[in-house]
C-alpha positions in Angstrom: 62.0 -78.6 122.3 63.7 -76.0 124.6 62.1 -73.4 123.6 58.7 -75.1 124.0 59.6 -75.8 127.5 61.0 -72.6 128.5 57.7 -71.2 127.3 56.0 -73.6 129.2 57.9 -72.7 132.2 57.4 -69.1 132.0 53.5 -69.5 131.7 53.6 -72.0 134.9 55.9 -69.2 136.4 53.3 -66.6 135.4 50.3 -68.3 136.3 51.1 -68.6 140.0 53.9 -65.6 141.0 55.6 -65.6 143.7 54.7 -63.4 146.7 58.2 -61.9 147.2 59.4 -62.1 151.0 57.6 -62.0 154.1 58.3 -58.3 154.6 56.3 -57.5 151.4 53.2 -55.4 152.4 49.9 -56.1 150.9 47.2 -53.5 150.9 44.3 -56.0 149.4 44.5 -59.6 148.5 43.2 -61.3 145.5 42.3 -65.1 144.9 45.6 -65.6 143.2 47.1 -64.0 146.3 45.7 -66.0 148.5 46.6 -69.3 146.6 50.2 -68.4 146.0 50.4 -68.1 149.6 49.3 -71.0 150.8 50.8 -73.4 148.2 54.1 -71.6 149.0 53.3 -72.5 152.7 52.9 -76.3 151.6 49.0 -76.4 152.2 46.9 -78.3 150.1 44.1 -76.1 148.4 41.3 -78.5 147.7 38.5 -75.8 146.5 38.1 -72.1 145.3 34.9 -69.9 144.9 32.6 -72.0 147.4 32.0 -69.2 149.6 32.4 -66.1 146.8 34.6 -65.2 144.3 37.4 -64.7 146.8 37.6 -68.1 149.0 39.5 -71.2 149.4 39.2 -74.3 151.3 42.5 -75.7 152.3 44.3 -78.4 154.2 47.3 -78.5 156.6 48.5 -81.7 155.5 51.8 -81.3 157.3 50.6 -80.1 161.0 47.4 -80.3 162.4 45.4 -81.9 159.3 42.9 -79.2 160.1 40.5 -78.1 156.9 40.3 -74.5 156.8 38.9 -71.5 154.6 40.2 -68.3 154.1 37.3 -65.9 152.7 37.9 -62.3 151.4 35.7 -59.6 152.8 35.3 -56.1 151.8 36.0 -56.8 148.2 33.7 -54.5 146.3 35.7 -51.4 147.4 36.1 -48.5 145.1 39.4 -47.8 144.2 40.6 -51.3 145.4 41.8 -54.3 143.3 41.2 -57.1 145.8 40.0 -57.6 148.8 40.5 -55.5 152.1 39.8 -58.1 154.6 40.5 -62.3 155.1 38.2 -64.2 157.3 40.1 -67.4 158.3 37.8 -70.4 159.4 38.2 -73.4 161.4 34.8 -75.3 161.1 33.7 -78.4 163.2 30.7 -80.5 162.5 28.9 -80.4 166.0 27.5 -83.3 167.3 25.8 -81.9 170.8 28.6 -83.0 173.2 29.6 -79.2 172.9 28.2 -77.1 175.4 27.5 -73.2 174.9 29.3 -72.4 178.1 32.2 -74.0 176.8 32.2 -72.4 173.3 31.9 -69.2 175.4 34.7 -70.1 177.7 37.1 -70.5 174.7 36.7 -66.8 173.1 37.7 -66.1 176.7 40.9 -68.1 177.0 42.0 -67.7 173.4 41.0 -63.9 172.7 43.2 -63.8 169.4 40.4 -66.1 167.9 36.3 -66.1 168.1 34.6 -69.6 169.0 30.8 -69.6 167.9 28.2 -72.2 167.3 25.6 -72.3 164.4 22.6 -75.0 165.0 22.3 -74.6 161.2 25.9 -74.4 160.0 27.3 -72.2 157.6 25.8 -74.1 154.6 22.7 -75.5 156.2 24.1 -79.0 156.6 23.9 -79.4 160.3 25.5 -77.8 163.5 28.7 -76.2 163.5 31.3 -74.8 165.8 33.9 -72.4 164.2 37.0 -71.0 165.5 37.8 -67.9 163.2 40.3 -64.7 163.2 39.8 -61.9 161.2 42.7 -60.0 159.5 42.2 -56.3 158.1 44.7 -55.5 155.2 43.5 -51.6 155.4 46.6 -49.6 155.4 48.6 -52.6 154.9 49.9 -55.6 156.3 53.2 -57.9 155.8 52.7 -61.4 154.2 54.6 -62.7 156.9 52.0 -61.0 159.2 49.3 -62.9 157.5 50.8 -66.2 157.6 51.4 -65.6 161.4 47.6 -65.3 161.7 46.9 -68.5 159.6 49.5 -70.2 161.9 48.1 -68.9 165.2 44.2 -69.9 164.1 45.2 -73.4 163.3 47.2 -74.1 166.4 44.5 -72.2 168.3 42.0 -74.1 166.8 43.1 -77.5 167.7 43.3 -76.2 171.9 39.7 -75.0 171.7 38.3 -78.1 170.1 39.9 -80.0 172.6 38.7 -77.9 175.2 35.0 -77.6 174.0 34.8 -81.3 173.2 36.9 -82.1 176.3 39.5 -84.0 174.9 43.3 -83.9 175.0 44.5 -82.2 178.0 40.9 -81.1 178.8 40.1 -84.4 178.9 37.7 -85.3 181.8 39.1 -88.0 184.3 
């Protein structure tokens, strides 16, 4: 029985390897890397592979409650095992209360991210407003820096959405 439990624990540890400490430098990421990073940080992974082989949809359950996507990019580059970029996205359904002027203003107010509008949406389901951040891993980036980029995206997305839809501190009086 003890051997069985030890074997199962070892298999579980190998299935989701820890990413080491935040100072570890990554030169590319795999789906497994992104899953491990998100679960170690306490995010709920809700799906994988919806937007390509290296893509994850997750929820920030402890903070903002935002649903966000991490999408690996530049994944088919010769000489690399993983993806050389991460496209981080928060998407909102658009219902007509937003203006292109306010979306453009959000780009100027929060230059660390990009705000955009798509009339058809990412998956042709309807109008979408997105707040995105793109992280390039060429020549390496620490795990801690990837985490900080995600935290920045989530924080800015809430502020930008409040501005775009005139809610919170941006509510019309």
